[in-house]
N, C-alpha and C positions, 0 to 999 in steps of 0.2 A: 888617150894622149897623156904623155909624161908618166907612163906606168912604172918606169924605173925610179921615179921620185915621189909620186903621189900614191903611196900604197899603205897608208896608215891602217893598222889593224886588219891587214889582209884584203884591202879594198879591191886589189886586182882580181881577187877570186870572183867578183861579180861577173867579169867577162867569161871566166871559165864556166860559170853556171849558165849563162846565156848560151854559150856554145854547146854545152852538154845537153840542155833541154832541146835545142834545135836538132842535134845529132840523133837524139832518141826518137825524134819524129821524122827523121829522114829529110830534114830541111838543111840545105847547104848553108854553111856559115863560115865566112872568111874573116879572120880578125887580124888587122894590121896595127902596127905600133908607130907612134910618132914621139920624138923626144927633142930636147933642146937643140936648136940649130939644124935640125933635119930638113930635108927637102919636103916642102909642104905639098901634099897632094890636093886634088880638087875635092874638098870635103863634101861638096853637094852630091858626089857620086856614092856616098855612104849612107846607109839607112840609119845608123846610130853613131853618135860621138859620145865617148865616155871619158870623164875626168874625175879621178878619185880625190882622196883627201891627203893633206900633208900639214905640217906645222908651219909657223910663220916663216921660218928660214927657207923651207922649200918653196913657199909661195913667193917670197922675194926673189929667189933664184929664177923662177919661171916667168915672172910677171912681164918682163920686157919681151920675151919671146912670145908669150901668149898674146900680148898686144899686137905683135907682128901678124898674128893669125886672126886678128879681130874680124876683118872684112870677109875672110873665108868662112869663119864660123857663123857670122851673121847671115851670109848668103845661104849657107846650108840650112840654118834654122828657118829662114824665111821660105825656103823651098821644101820644108816639111821633114828634114832630117831630125830624128829624135835626139834630144839632149838628156843624158843621164849624168847627174852631177852629185858628188858626195863632198860634204864639208868644205874644204878649200876650193874645190871646183865649183861648188855652189856659190860660195862668197864672191869669187872672182868674175862671175857673170853679172853681178850687180854693178852699182855705180863705183863703189870703192870699198876697201878694207883698211881701217885705221887700227894699227896695232897698239899694244900697251904703252909704248914709248911715244905715241903720237905720230909715228911715221905712216903716211898714207900711201897705200898701194892701189893704183888705179885699176878699176875693173873694166870689163869690156862694155858695160852699160847696156847689155841686151835687155835687162829688166830694171825696174825702178827701185828695188830694195838696196840697202847698203848695210855694212857691218862695222861695228865699233867695238873694240876690246876694252875692258875696264883697265884702269891704270895699275891695279894689283893683279899680278899673274896668278895669285892664289884663288881669285874669284873665277871659277870655271864651272861650266855645266857638265858634270860627270855623273852618269847614271845609266842604268838600263832605261829603256823608253818604250812606251806603248802608244801608238798613234792610230786613231780610228780614221780609216780612209774609205773611199768609195769602193775599194777592192776587198778589204778585210781589216780586221784589227791586226796591225803589223807590229813587229818588235825589232829592236836593235840596241846598239850601245852608242851613246853620245859622249864626246869629250871635246869641248870647245870653249874657248874664252870669248870669242866674238859673239856679239849680240846683233842678230840680223833683224833689221827694222824696215817698215814700209812694204811688207809682203801683202799683196792684194788678193792672191789666190793660193792659199796654203795647200800643202798636200793633205793635211788632215788635222784633227783635233787631238790634243795631248790628253791621254788618260792617265799616264804615269810618266814622270820625268820632267824635263824642262821645255825642250822645243827650241824655237828660233831665238828666244831670249830666256833668261833665268825665270823659271816658273811661269812661262807664258802659256797661253791657251792653245796655240797652234804651232805646227811644225812643218818645215819644208816649203817648197813652192811647186805648183802644178799647173801645167797647161796640157792640151791634148798631146803635144809632142815634147813635153818637158816633165821630168821628175827630178827634183833637187831636194836633198835631205841631209841631215846630220847623222843619219843612222849608219854606223859602221857594223862590221861583224863577220864576213861581208853581209850587207843588207839582204841580198837576194837568196842566200842560203836558207834563211829563215822565213822568207816571204815569197813563195813561188808565184803567187798571184801577180805580184809586181812584174816579175820576169815575163810571165806569159802575156801581160798587157803590152809590154814593149815588143815582144816577138809578134803578137797579133797586129799591132800597129804597123810595124815594118813590113809585114807581109801584105797588108792592105793598102800600101801607099799607091799602088797602081789602080785603086778603085775596085778591085775584085777580091776582097778578103775571103779566105777559106777558114772554116772553124778549125781550131787547133785540136789535135788528137789528145785524149786524156792521158796523163802520166800518173804513175803511182806515187802520190805525194803524202802517203799515210805517215811515214816517219817524220818528214819535215813538219807536218801539221801537228803531230803528237808532241814533238819537241817544243813547238811554239806554244801549244796549249799548256804545257808545264810552266813556261814562263808567264803566260797570262794568268794562270791560276795563282802563281806565287806573287806576282806583282799587283794584281787587282783583288786579292782576297779581302774580304770584308773584315 
């Protein structure tokens, strides 16, 4: 959703990676786009909804339209559709986002967390980041002013970087059918385990999951290990 506007640091590449990993396994993958004012399809018929990241201006532009989609997104989520959310998309699924000027952008309220930006725009969480998740130690790049609070089920523990708030212990939000994170990059290019979790979940929605065929991820894992060694060196 809003791929033409929420593409900070190449976030739209996440969908390219999901499609590529499906195609390599012979799994049919159809990717449709939705943007401002478009005809809203029945989102419950989709296995996955993806919303990327954008700055405050882009979030303001899409907020009214996103609220128009609220019931459709909520219905899809409750029916088991996977939600993959980056940065701005992550923030707008919470209660609200309050920007540096005190303007409050209402969120969809699917989850109880909320985000408040500091009054100084110079106070930002900008860093490479390492997060220990149930899947692997994953890496990405964060650049956000908003401090997301009230997260009850984070994606993982911060080993390097900031996370949901400046110098916080945890990053992102996680449920069985939700991954929300501040990791740009695009996130999935460096962390194939996250991509395969989503693919596996979507394939198993009918109750009969099949194990995913192995792909050669040696290069991706080697690149990630270089970052892990650099950032976590003693």
